[in-house]
N, C-alpha and C positions, 0 to 999 in steps of 0.2 A: 883695182879690178875694173876692166872695161866692160860696159854693157852694150849689147846690140841695140838698134833703134827701137825694137819692140819689147825689150826687157826692162824690168823695174827691180829696184832693190827691195828687199824685205828684211825685217828683223825677226829675231826669235819671238815666237808667240807669247812666252812668259814675260819678256820685256815689253811686248806690245800691251798686254793687260795692265802692267804696272804704270806705263806711261799714259794710257788712255783714261785711267781712273783718277788722275791728278786734278785737283781743283784749280791749281795755278799752273800756267804753262807760258813758255816764252812766246812773244809775238815778234816775228822777224820782219823788219821793214826793208823793202827793196826799192831803190830808185833807179829809173831807167829813162832813156830817151827813146824815140821811135826806132832808132837803130839797135836797141837792146833786145828786140824780140827774139832773135835767133839765140842769143846767150841765155835768155830766160827759158826757152824751150829745152836747151841742153841741161840747164840747171834742174828744172822740174822733172825731167826724164830720170834723173838720178836720185830724186828725193824719195825715201821710203814712205810708204803709206802711213805707217804708225810712228812717225818721227817724234810726235809729241809737241808740235808747235803749230802756230797759225802764221800765215804769211799775209802781208799787206803790200801791194805793189802801187807805187806812185810814179806816174809818167808825166812827161812834158808835152801834153797834147793841147792844141788850141781848142777853144770852145766850139769851133765849127766842125771839128773832127769827131766822128762817131767811132768809139773804140770797139774793135772786134777782139781785143786781147782776151777777155774771159773765154770766148769760144775757141780761140787759137790755143791757149794754154791748157784748156780742158782735155785736149787730145794728147797731152804729154804727161799727165799725172792722174793718179786715181783719187786725188783730193778733190773736194768740191770747190769749183772755181766760179766766182760770181762777181758782178759789179757791186761795189760798196753802196750801202744805203744809209742815209743819215739816221743816227740813233741806234743802229744795229749793233747788238753785242758781238764781239769777236769770239768765234768758237774754234775750239781745238780741231785741227785737221782740215781747216778751210783756207782758201786763198781768196783774198778780197782785192779787187782792182778798182782804183779810183776812177770815177767817170770823168770824161772830158768836160772842161768848163767848170771845174770845181777846185776848191782847196780843201784838203782833208786833214783832220786832226784826230786825236783819240783822247778820251777822258773817261775814267771809271770803267775801262774795258769796253767802251762803246765808241764806234766811229762817229766822227762829226764831219759833216759836209756843208760847205757854204759855196754859193755860186761865185764865180770870179766877177769882180767888179770891173768897171771900165778904167783900168789902170793904164798909166802912161808907160810904165815899165812892165815887163813880164814878171809875174810872181815867181817865187822859187818854191814850187810845191814839194819837192823832195826835202829841202831844208826845213820847211814848215812842219811836215809830217814827222820827220825823224826827231826834230826838237820836241814835239809833243809826245812822241813815244818814249823819249828819254826821261821825261819828267815824272 
């Protein structure tokens, strides 16, 4: 089913209540480069509000680049979109975006952020986060 640019998917209200009352829920990790913004807009346009997951977005942004991604994505989803904060618990129905100049992990259901060090090579933030998420 194709949705128009201003349409959003929804699910059955009975299913919504069952999903939203769960204590445990999937956390979906999404890795993207700066060129992935358009794809993420399309993706979040089609995500139902009560899907029953949280999303964490990790990008390859340099420490000098201020990310506008939370504001951009908030226009395409009814979910709450925000920049990730160190120690913040991941909540159902939220989208967390890694801030530029950080390396992000997750432990015990909480996001962990560390500033990028002066590395000779670029770190692989997507690999680092997805590995932490899988553990």
